[in-house]
N, C-alpha and C positions, 0 to 999 in steps of 0.2 A: 501613540501607536495603540491600535486595538488589542485587546487581550484575546488569546486563543481560548475558545469555549470548549471545543472538543478536539481530541487527538485520536488518531488511529495509526498504529504501526503494524506492519505485516511482513512475513516472509512467505513466499510462494515458491514451491518446488514443482518442476515439471519432469515427469519420468514414468515410472511404473510402480504402483503401490497396491497393497491389499487392504482395502478399507475395513474389512471385517475384523482385523486384529486391534483396531484403534478404539478400544473400550477402556473406560476408567479402571477396570479390574486388571487389564494388561499393564497399564502404566503403573499401577500400584505394585503388582507382583515384581515388576522390573525396577522398582524404586525410583521411578521418574517423578512421581507425585507422592504426597503424604497421605496417610490414612484419612485425615480430616478433609483434604481436597477431594479424595475419591468418594467420601460419603456425601459431600455436598455437590458433586458433579451432576450436571444435567445431560442426560443422553437423549438427544433429539431423534437420532436414527443411527443404527449401526447394522449394516449387512454387506453382502459381497460387492455391491456396486457403489455404495456411498456411505460415508460416516459423517456425523455432525455431533460434536460433543463440546460442552462448556466445562472447563476445568479451572475453577476459580476465576482469575481475570483473563484467562486464555480461551479463545474460541478456535476450535479445530474443525476444519471441513476437508474431507478427503474424498476424491474420486479415483478411479483406476489410473488416471494419468496426471493427477494434480493433488498436491498436498498444500493446504493453506493454513497458516497459524497467525492469529491476529490478537491484538490487545488494545485497550483504550487507557491502560494504566502504565505509567512509568514505574520502574526503569525498563525501557524497551529491550535492554540487553537480555532480559528473561526469555525473549523469543529465540535469540541465538543459542543460549544455554540449553533450551529445550530441544531444539533441532539437532545440535551437536550430540546431546545425550542419546536421542532416539536413533539417529542415523549413523553417528560416529561410533557409538558403543554397542548398540543393539541390532541395528539393521544396516551394517556397512555394505552389504551386497546389493542393496536397493539401487535401481537404475535412476540416476538424476542427471539429466542432460542440460537443463536450464533452470534458472531461478530468478526471483525478483526480490528486491528490498524496497519496501514502499512506506510512505508516510502521507497521511491525509489530515488536514486541519480545517476547522470551521471557525469563523469569526464574523463579526458584524462591522459594517461601515458605520461611521457616525450618523449618517442619514441616507435616505434614498438617493438624494442628489449626489452625494459623495460616491456611492456605489456606481451610479451612472458615469460619473467622471472617471472612475477607475476603469470601467469598461471602455470608455473612449480612449484612454491612455494606451491600453493594450490592443485595442481593435479600433483604430481611427475610422471615422465614417467618410472622410474626404476621398479616399481612393475608390470608393464605390459609386461615384457619380451621382446621378439623380436618385438612385436607391438610397445611398448614404445621406443625401440631403433630406429625404423624407424622414429617415430615422432620426437625424439630428434635430429636426423640427418637431418630432413627436413628443407627446406629453400625456399625463394622466393615464387612463386605461389603455391608451394606444402607444404608450412609451415603449420604444424598441431599443435594441442595442446588442451588445455582445452576449452570447449564450454559452459559448465554450471556446476557449483559445488554448492552443498547446504549442510548446516549443520542444525540440529534440536535439540533444547533443549526442553525437556518435562516438562510441568508445571502442578502441581496438587495442588489445594487449596480446602478448605472445601465446597465452593459453586460452584466451576467451575473447569474444567480441560482444557488443551490446550497445545500450544507449541509456541516457538519462532523459526522461520525458516529464515535463511539468505541465499541468493543466490548471486553468483558472476558470471558474464558472460561478453563477449564483448558487446559493444554498438555501432553497426555499424551505427546507425542513428546519432551518434555524430561524429564519425570518423572511417572509415573502418580499419585503422591501429593502432590507439591508444585509441579509445573509450572504456570505461568500465562502466558497470552498476552494482550497488549493490542494492538488494531489501531485505527488512526485513518485514516479516509478523508475527504479534502477533495474534494468534487465540485463541478464548475463546468459550467454550461450557458450558452452564449452567447445573448443576446437578439437577435432580428431577423436571425439568420443566413440568408443567401440562397445558393443553389447558385451556385458560381462565386466566392464570397468568399475561398476559399483558406484558408491556414493562419495568416496573419499576425495576425488579430484574436485568435485563441486563444493564439498564442505571446506576444503582448503581455501578456495577462492572466497567463499562466503565468510569464513572466519577473518580473512585478511581485509575484506572490503566492507564489512558491516559498519564499523564505526566511521570510517571515512565517508561512506555514503550517507549515513545519518547526518554527518556534518554538512554534506552537500545539500541535503534536504532542508536543513535549518537555514543555510545561506540563501536558498531560493525563496523560502517562505518569508524570511525577514526582508528580502528585497521587495516582495509584494506588499507586505505590511507597511514598509517605509513610505509607500505612496499615499498612505492614509494618515500620516502624522499631522 
């Protein structure tokens, strides 16, 4: 089974935010990060409409309606701890109506032919008629096949609805001939949310679902990798 070369985990919140406050100095004063992390932080931009900051292994990107926190370093639970500290303890009145728990992995097939075979497994050419026949017979610089395939599982619970969507595609940034990317998005929308409800309802679901959804991401990724054993 191929080894995962790159990981990316993220939590994305949808609601109403004030990008201007998300500066390393604010996180330091509120004891979210250490002095060492604040001193080494990279401030890409912070103003009223957008903020982009790197805090150690964490990358923070904020717009007025979107808060995104990501990392490429485990343990990924650090994302949850950060979000719960910021919005559970410091900004509980922030409006959060939706959120996502995501994981992306990058790996290589053993060869270009194996990547093509993987594409044919998830996107067979036969149902496409003559178009598929031409793709099946293509080779070299004209080799065609799957470029992006996705599957969605619909999720409905008492307090929220959403979906788990997995996408598979070539990863040319890893290797033009063998690179593969798998992305899993777990999306949640709160039911009956009213303006003024704040962040706590979303955080409660996030806290309960984070680890089970990370397990689901792992399940999906291992299923894809299993086709390359």
